C-alpha positions as CSV (number, residue, x, y, z in Angstrom):
1,M,16.2,-23.6,-9.1
2,S,19.6,-22.4,-7.6
3,T,20.4,-18.9,-6.9
4,K,23.0,-18.9,-9.7
5,S,20.6,-20.3,-12.1
6,R,17.9,-17.8,-11.1
7,T,20.4,-14.9,-11.5
8,R,21.4,-16.4,-15.0
9,S,17.7,-16.6,-16.0
10,K,17.0,-13.0,-14.8
11,T,20.0,-11.6,-16.8
12,R,18.7,-13.4,-19.9
13,L,15.4,-12.2,-19.6
14,S,16.7,-8.7,-19.0
15,R,18.6,-8.9,-22.1
16,A,15.5,-10.3,-24.1
17,L,13.3,-7.4,-22.9
18,G,16.0,-4.7,-23.0
19,I,15.5,-3.7,-19.3
20,A,17.6,-4.4,-16.2
21,L,15.6,-6.5,-13.8
22,T,18.5,-6.7,-11.3
23,P,21.6,-4.8,-10.5
24,K,23.8,-7.5,-11.9
25,A,21.6,-7.5,-15.1
26,A,22.2,-3.8,-15.4
27,R,26.0,-4.2,-15.4
28,Y,25.8,-7.0,-17.9
29,L,23.6,-4.9,-20.2
30,E,26.2,-2.2,-20.2
31,K,28.6,-4.8,-21.6
32,R,26.3,-6.6,-23.9
33,P,23.3,-4.3,-24.9
34,Y,21.7,-6.8,-27.2
35,A,19.4,-9.7,-27.0
36,P,20.7,-13.2,-26.1
37,G,21.2,-15.9,-28.7
38,E,23.1,-16.2,-31.9
39,H,21.1,-13.6,-33.5
40,G,21.2,-11.2,-30.7
41,R,23.9,-8.9,-32.3
42,T,22.0,-8.7,-35.7
43,K,19.3,-6.1,-36.2
44,R,15.8,-7.4,-35.5
45,K,13.2,-7.7,-38.3
46,T,10.4,-5.1,-38.0
47,D,8.2,-6.7,-35.2
48,S,4.5,-7.0,-35.8
49,D,2.1,-4.7,-33.8
50,Y,1.2,-7.8,-31.8
51,A,4.7,-8.5,-30.9
52,V,5.5,-5.1,-29.9
53,R,2.5,-5.0,-27.6
54,L,3.4,-8.4,-26.2
55,R,6.9,-7.3,-25.3
56,E,5.7,-4.1,-23.5
57,K,3.2,-6.4,-21.4
58,Q,6.0,-8.9,-20.7
59,R,8.3,-5.9,-19.7
60,L,5.7,-4.6,-17.2
61,R,5.0,-8.0,-15.8
62,A,8.7,-8.9,-15.4
63,Q,9.5,-5.6,-13.7
64,Y,6.9,-6.4,-10.9
65,G,7.6,-10.1,-11.0
66,I,4.0,-11.1,-11.3
67,R,2.1,-13.8,-13.1
68,E,0.0,-13.2,-16.1
69,A,-3.2,-14.0,-14.2
70,Q,-2.2,-11.3,-11.6
71,L,-1.6,-8.7,-14.2
72,K,-4.9,-9.4,-16.0
73,I,-6.8,-9.0,-12.7
74,V,-5.1,-5.5,-12.1
75,F,-5.6,-4.5,-15.7
76,N,-9.4,-5.3,-15.4
77,E,-9.5,-3.2,-12.2
78,A,-7.6,-0.3,-13.9
79,R,-10.0,-0.3,-16.8
80,K,-13.0,0.1,-14.5
81,A,-11.5,3.1,-12.6
82,S,-11.8,6.6,-13.8
83,G,-9.0,8.1,-15.7
84,L,-6.5,6.6,-18.2
85,T,-6.4,2.8,-17.9
86,G,-2.6,2.6,-18.6
87,E,-1.8,5.1,-15.8
88,N,-4.2,3.5,-13.5
89,L,-2.6,0.1,-14.1
90,V,0.9,1.2,-13.2
91,E,-0.4,3.2,-10.1
92,L,-2.1,0.1,-8.9
93,L,0.8,-2.2,-9.5
94,E,3.0,0.3,-7.7
95,T,1.0,0.2,-4.4
96,R,1.8,-3.5,-4.0
97,L,3.6,-4.0,-0.7
98,D,6.6,-5.8,-2.5
99,A,7.1,-2.9,-5.0
100,L,7.1,-0.3,-2.1
101,V,9.5,-2.4,0.0
102,L,11.8,-2.3,-3.1
103,R,11.3,1.5,-3.7
104,A,11.9,2.2,-0.1
105,G,15.4,0.5,-0.4
106,F,14.8,-2.3,2.1
107,A,15.6,-4.8,-0.8
108,R,17.9,-4.7,-3.8
109,T,15.6,-6.5,-6.2
110,T,11.9,-7.3,-6.6
111,A,12.4,-11.0,-5.9
112,Q,14.2,-10.1,-2.6
113,A,11.4,-7.7,-1.6
114,R,8.9,-10.4,-2.2
115,Q,10.8,-12.9,-0.2
116,M,11.0,-10.4,2.8
117,V,7.2,-10.1,2.7
118,V,6.5,-13.9,2.4
119,H,9.0,-14.7,5.1
120,R,7.0,-12.4,7.4
121,H,9.6,-9.7,8.1
122,I,7.3,-6.8,6.9
123,L,4.6,-4.9,8.9
124,V,2.1,-2.4,7.8
125,D,0.8,-0.1,10.4
126,G,2.3,-2.5,13.0
127,K,0.4,-5.5,11.6
128,L,2.3,-8.4,9.9
129,V,1.6,-8.7,6.2
130,D,2.9,-11.8,4.3
131,R,1.1,-11.1,1.0
132,P,3.4,-9.4,-1.6
133,S,0.1,-8.3,-3.5
134,F,-1.2,-6.4,-0.4
135,R,-2.4,-3.1,-1.6
136,V,-0.9,-0.3,0.6
137,K,-3.2,2.7,1.2
138,P,-1.9,6.4,1.3
139,G,-1.0,7.1,4.9
140,Q,0.0,3.6,5.8
141,M,3.5,2.9,7.4
142,I,5.5,0.1,6.0
143,H,8.2,-1.1,8.5
144,V,10.6,-4.0,9.4
145,K,9.7,-6.2,12.3
146,A,11.9,-5.5,15.2
147,K,13.1,-9.0,15.5
148,S,14.3,-8.9,11.9
149,E,16.1,-5.6,12.0
150,T,19.2,-7.0,13.4
151,T,19.6,-9.6,10.5
152,E,22.2,-8.9,7.9
153,P,20.0,-8.0,4.9
154,F,18.3,-5.4,6.9
155,Q,21.4,-4.1,8.4
156,V,22.8,-3.6,5.0
157,A,19.6,-1.8,3.9
158,A,19.5,0.5,7.1
159,A,23.1,1.5,6.3
160,G,21.9,2.6,2.8
161,G,23.6,-0.3,1.0
162,H,21.1,-0.3,-1.8
163,V,20.8,3.3,-2.4
164,D,23.4,3.5,-5.3
165,L,21.8,0.4,-6.9
166,L,18.1,1.6,-7.1
167,P,16.3,4.6,-8.6
168,K,15.9,7.8,-6.5
169,T,13.1,7.4,-3.9
170,P,9.9,8.6,-5.6
171,G,7.9,11.5,-4.2
172,Y,5.0,9.4,-3.1
173,L,7.1,7.7,-0.4
174,E,8.6,9.1,2.7
175,V,11.5,7.0,3.8
176,E,13.5,6.8,7.0
177,I,16.0,4.2,5.9
178,D,18.0,4.0,9.0
179,K,14.7,3.2,11.0
180,L,13.8,0.9,8.1
181,Q,10.4,2.5,7.7
182,A,8.5,4.2,4.9
183,R,5.2,5.9,4.5
184,L,3.0,6.0,1.3
185,V,2.0,9.7,1.5
186,R,-0.2,9.6,-1.6
187,R,-1.1,7.6,-4.7
188,P,1.7,7.3,-7.1
189,K,1.6,9.2,-10.4
190,R,2.7,7.3,-13.6
191,A,5.4,9.8,-14.5
192,E,7.0,9.3,-11.1
193,V,7.0,5.5,-11.1
194,P,10.6,4.2,-12.1
195,V,9.2,1.6,-14.4
196,T,10.2,1.2,-18.1
197,C,7.1,0.6,-20.2
198,E,4.8,2.1,-22.9
199,V,1.7,1.4,-20.9
200,Q,-0.7,2.3,-23.8
201,L,0.7,-0.6,-25.7
202,V,-0.1,-2.9,-22.8
203,V,-3.7,-1.4,-22.8
204,E,-3.9,-2.2,-26.6
205,Y,-2.6,-5.7,-26.0
206,Y,-5.4,-6.5,-23.7
207,A,-8.0,-4.7,-25.7
208,A,-7.2,-6.8,-28.8
209,R,-7.8,-10.0,-27.0
């Protein structure tokens, strides 16, 4: 799929879910805050409970750019942990390496953050990690490989080029953007995570299956 097609696809998905998955989609939603298609402007019929839960699950999955199987695995882990399953779910997703690369401002979208990891530009505590799903632990340092720091995408990031496009850096991350490094100082709390989702509905979706 071409870059243009991917961008169009993300914008359409953003409109369908009512959330901005990319900065371009955010601008588009400001102009057209309704779902795509010929019935997008008309008021939706009352959705069934299942449809509402399904949409929230799709919203969460889309914001982290993960497959259904991946979300199900993390959900099962969240359910076994102590505390509220929904909050655990978001906290676990948020400690993915690609999610934290985005939050730190190294990338402008989830897809770009994932690409940076896969293409072996990102280190955790000095060791190369190329798995976007890698779980970062509190205290660990995320930074860009020295050889990659001089490339244009990271030069833009180091200059703060993504700051105005992204939510404010959450309190669980300490970021030195000019040095292209960030430390996860503690576990994220659901209330701090800049993700739009009614997580209890996601829990209910999986509980009903």
